[in-house]
VEXNUVO-588389 format. One line per 2 residues: number of its first residue (from 1); their letters; for each residue x, y, z of N, C-alpha, C, O. Coordinates in Angstrom, 1 decimal, padded with zeros to 4 digits, m for minus. Example, Ala and Ser with C-alpha at 12.3 -4.5 7.8 and 13.67 -1.06 7.14 Angstrom:
residues 2
1) as) 013.2:m005.7:007.8:012.3:m004.5:007.8:013.2:m003.3:007.8:014.2:m003.3:008.5; 012.8:m002.2:007.1:013.7:m001.1:007.1:012.9:000.0:007.9:013.4:001.1:008.0
END
This chain:
residues 80
1) ag) m111.3:m034.0:018.1:m112.4:m034.6:018.3:m113.4:m034.7:017.1:m114.2:m035.6:016.9; m113.2:m033.7:016.5:m114.1:m033.9:015.2:m114.1:m032.5:014.5:m113.2:m031.7:014.8
3) rv) m115.3:m032.2:013.6:m115.5:m030.8:012.8:m116.9:m030.8:012.4:m117.6:m031.7:012.2; m117.0:m029.4:012.5:m118.3:m028.9:012.2:m118.4:m027.8:010.8:m118.0:m026.7:010.8
5) rv) m119.0:m028.4:009.7:m119.0:m027.6:008.9:m120.6:m026.8:008.9:m121.6:m027.4:009.1; m120.5:m025.5:008.6:m122.2:m024.9:008.6:m122.4:m024.6:007.3:m121.8:m023.6:006.8
7) sa) m123.1:m025.2:006.7:m123.7:m025.2:005.2:m124.6:m024.0:005.2:m124.6:m023.3:004.2; m125.4:m023.8:006.3:m126.5:m022.8:005.9:m126.5:m022.5:007.6:m125.9:m023.2:008.4
9) gg) m127.4:m021.3:008.1:m127.7:m020.6:009.1:m126.6:m020.6:009.8:m125.6:m020.3:009.2; m126.3:m021.0:011.1:m125.1:m020.5:011.8:m124.6:m021.5:013.1:m125.5:m022.3:013.6
11) fa) m123.6:m021.5:013.7:m123.1:m022.4:014.5:m121.5:m021.8:014.9:m120.6:m021.6:014.1; m121.4:m021.6:016.4:m120.4:m021.1:017.0:m119.9:m019.9:016.3:m118.7:m019.9:016.1
13) gv) m120.5:m018.9:016.1:m120.2:m017.6:015.5:m120.0:m017.8:014.1:m119.6:m016.7:013.6; m120.1:m018.6:013.3:m119.8:m019.3:012.1:m121.2:m019.1:011.4:m122.2:m019.6:011.9
15) tg) m121.2:m018.5:010.4:m122.4:m018.4:009.1:m121.8:m018.9:007.8:m120.8:m018.6:007.1; m123.2:m020.3:007.7:m122.5:m021.1:006.4:m123.1:m020.1:005.1:m123.9:m019.1:005.3
17) pa) m122.5:m020.5:003.7:m122.6:m019.7:002.6:m124.0:m019.7:002.0:m124.5:m018.8:001.3; m124.6:m020.7:002.5:m126.3:m020.8:002.0:m127.2:m019.8:002.1:m127.0:m019.2:003.2
19) rt) m128.0:m019.4:001.6:m128.8:m018.6:001.6:m130.3:m019.0:001.4:m130.7:m019.3:000.3; m131.1:m019.1:002.4:m132.4:m019.8:002.0:m133.8:m018.9:002.3:m133.7:m017.7:002.6
21) ht) m134.8:m019.6:002.0:m135.8:m018.5:002.3:m136.3:m019.2:003.5:m136.9:m018.2:004.1; m136.4:m020.1:004.1:m136.9:m020.5:005.6:m135.7:m020.4:006.2:m134.6:m020.8:005.7
23) pi) m135.9:m019.8:007.9:m134.7:m019.7:008.7:m134.2:m021.4:008.9:m135.1:m022.2:009.1; m133.2:m021.6:008.9:m132.4:m023.1:009.0:m131.1:m022.9:009.2:m130.4:m022.0:008.7
25) dl) m130.6:m024.1:010.2:m129.1:m024.6:010.3:m128.9:m025.5:010.0:m129.6:m026.4:010.6; m128.0:m026.0:008.9:m127.7:m027.2:008.5:m126.1:m027.3:008.6:m125.2:m026.6:008.1
27) ld) m126.2:m028.2:009.2:m124.7:m028.7:009.7:m124.1:m030.0:009.4:m124.8:m031.0:009.5; m123.0:m030.2:009.0:m122.4:m031.4:008.9:m121.1:m031.7:009.8:m119.9:m031.3:009.6
29) vr) m121.6:m032.7:010.9:m120.7:m033.0:012.1:m120.2:m034.1:011.6:m120.7:m035.1:011.0; m118.8:m033.9:012.0:m117.9:m035.5:011.9:m117.4:m035.3:013.0:m116.6:m034.4:013.2
31) la) m117.8:m036.5:013.9:m116.8:m036.7:015.3:m116.4:m038.2:014.9:m117.0:m039.1:014.4; m115.0:m037.9:015.7:m114.2:m039.4:015.9:m114.8:m040.1:016.9:m115.4:m039.5:017.8
33) gg) m114.7:m041.5:016.9:m115.3:m042.4:017.9:m114.9:m041.8:019.3:m113.8:m041.4:019.6; m116.1:m041.9:020.2:m115.8:m041.7:021.7:m116.2:m040.2:021.7:m116.6:m039.8:022.7
35) ae) m116.1:m039.3:020.8:m116.0:m038.1:021.0:m117.7:m037.6:021.4:m118.7:m038.4:021.4; m117.8:m036.3:021.7:m119.3:m035.9:022.2:m119.3:m034.2:021.9:m118.4:m033.5:022.3
37) lt) m120.3:m033.8:021.3:m120.6:m032.4:021.1:m121.8:m032.2:021.5:m122.6:m033.2:021.5; m122.1:m031.1:021.9:m123.5:m030.4:022.4:m123.6:m029.4:021.6:m122.8:m028.5:021.6
39) lp) m125.1:m029.5:020.5:m125.6:m028.9:019.9:m126.6:m027.9:020.2:m127.6:m028.4:020.7; m126.7:m026.7:020.1:m127.7:m025.5:020.8:m128.9:m025.9:019.8:m128.7:m026.0:018.6
41) lr) m130.0:m026.0:020.3:m131.3:m026.1:019.5:m131.6:m024.7:019.4:m130.9:m023.8:019.8; m132.8:m024.4:018.8:m133.3:m022.9:018.6:m135.0:m023.3:019.2:m135.7:m024.1:018.5
43) ag) m135.4:m022.9:020.1:m137.0:m023.0:021.0:m137.7:m023.4:019.7:m137.1:m023.0:018.7; m138.7:m023.9:019.4:m139.7:m024.3:018.4:m139.1:m024.6:016.9:m139.8:m024.6:015.9
45) wt) m138.1:m024.8:016.8:m137.6:m025.2:015.3:m137.7:m026.6:015.5:m137.8:m027.1:016.6; m137.6:m027.4:014.3:m137.4:m028.5:014.0:m136.4:m028.7:014.0:m135.7:m027.9:013.5
47) aa) m135.9:m030.0:014.8:m134.2:m030.4:014.7:m134.2:m032.2:014.6:m134.7:m033.0:015.3; m133.4:m032.4:013.5:m133.2:m033.9:013.4:m131.6:m034.1:012.9:m130.8:m033.3:012.4
49) vq) m131.3:m035.4:013.3:m130.0:m036.0:013.0:m129.8:m037.0:012.2:m130.5:m038.0:012.5; m129.2:m037.0:011.4:m129.2:m038.3:010.5:m128.1:m039.1:010.5:m127.2:m038.4:009.9
51) av) m127.5:m040.1:010.9:m126.4:m040.6:010.6:m126.1:m041.3:009.4:m126.8:m042.0:008.8; m124.6:m040.9:009.2:m124.3:m041.4:007.4:m123.2:m042.4:007.8:m123.3:m043.4:007.0
53) hg) m122.3:m042.4:008.7:m121.5:m043.5:008.9:m121.5:m044.0:010.3:m121.8:m043.2:011.2; m121.2:m045.2:010.6:m121.2:m045.4:012.1:m122.7:m045.6:012.9:m123.8:m046.1:012.5
55) ev) m122.3:m045.1:014.3:m123.2:m044.9:015.5:m123.4:m043.6:015.9:m122.3:m043.0:015.9; m124.2:m043.1:016.3:m124.5:m042.0:017.1:m125.6:m042.2:018.4:m126.6:m043.0:018.3
57) ti) m125.3:m041.6:019.3:m126.1:m041.6:020.5:m126.3:m040.0:020.6:m125.4:m039.2:020.7; m128.1:m039.9:020.4:m128.2:m038.6:020.4:m129.9:m038.3:021.1:m130.9:m038.7:020.6
59) gg) m129.8:m037.6:022.2:m131.2:m037.2:022.5:m131.3:m038.6:023.8:m132.3:m038.7:024.6; m130.4:m039.4:023.9:m130.6:m040.9:024.3:m131.1:m041.9:023.6:m131.4:m043.0:024.1
61) ra) m131.3:m041.7:022.4:m131.3:m042.7:021.3:m130.3:m042.8:020.4:m129.8:m042.0:019.7; m130.2:m044.1:020.6:m129.1:m044.8:019.2:m129.3:m044.8:017.8:m130.3:m045.4:017.4
63) ar) m128.6:m044.1:016.7:m128.9:m044.2:015.6:m127.5:m045.1:014.7:m126.4:m045.3:015.2; m128.0:m045.6:013.5:m127.0:m046.2:012.9:m127.2:m045.5:011.5:m128.0:m044.6:011.1
65) ag) m126.1:m046.2:010.9:m126.1:m045.0:009.6:m127.6:m045.4:008.6:m128.1:m046.4:008.3; m127.9:m044.2:008.3:m129.4:m044.2:007.6:m130.2:m044.2:008.4:m131.3:m044.6:008.0
67) dl) m130.2:m043.8:009.6:m131.3:m043.5:010.6:m131.4:m042.1:010.8:m130.4:m041.5:011.0; m132.6:m041.4:010.8:m132.7:m040.2:011.0:m133.6:m040.0:012.2:m134.8:m040.6:012.1
69) vl) m133.2:m039.3:013.4:m133.4:m039.1:014.5:m134.4:m037.6:014.6:m133.7:m036.6:014.6; m135.6:m037.4:014.8:m136.6:m036.3:014.9:m136.4:m035.9:016.2:m136.6:m036.8:017.0
71) ld) m136.0:m034.6:016.6:m135.8:m034.5:018.1:m137.0:m033.2:018.6:m137.5:m032.3:018.0; m137.1:m033.6:019.9:m138.3:m032.6:020.4:m138.0:m031.0:020.2:m136.9:m030.5:020.2
73) re) m139.1:m030.3:020.0:m138.9:m029.2:019.5:m139.2:m028.1:020.9:m139.5:m026.9:020.9; m139.0:m028.8:021.9:m138.9:m028.1:023.0:m137.6:m028.2:023.6:m137.2:m027.3:024.3
75) ge) m137.0:m028.9:023.4:m135.6:m028.9:023.8:m134.6:m027.7:023.3:m134.6:m027.3:022.2; m133.6:m027.1:024.4:m132.4:m026.1:024.0:m131.1:m026.7:023.3:m130.4:m026.2:022.4
77) da) m130.8:m028.0:023.9:m129.7:m028.7:023.4:m129.8:m030.1:023.1:m130.8:m030.8:023.2; m128.5:m030.4:022.4:m128.7:m031.8:022.2:m127.5:m032.5:022.2:m126.7:m032.3:021.3
79) av) m127.1:m033.2:023.3:m125.6:m034.1:023.3:m125.6:m035.1:022.2:m126.5:m035.9:022.0; m124.7:m034.9:021.6:m124.2:m036.1:020.3:m123.0:m036.7:020.9:m122.4:m037.6:020.3
END
């Protein structure tokens, strides 16, 4: 249904190669049309999703290519 590339931080037991001064999970997520994914979010961390191609619905909000969606810091998961 798609793939997740970990650039920094971690996801599903995979650690990204980038080393950062500030803790961060930086993921490149590519989903096939109609596919869904739940991303775990760390409590208190800032989370954002940027749509690069197509459209995505995240946290109940639609985002088109070029849109950036800032997520609530209180959540634990984000359905994409």
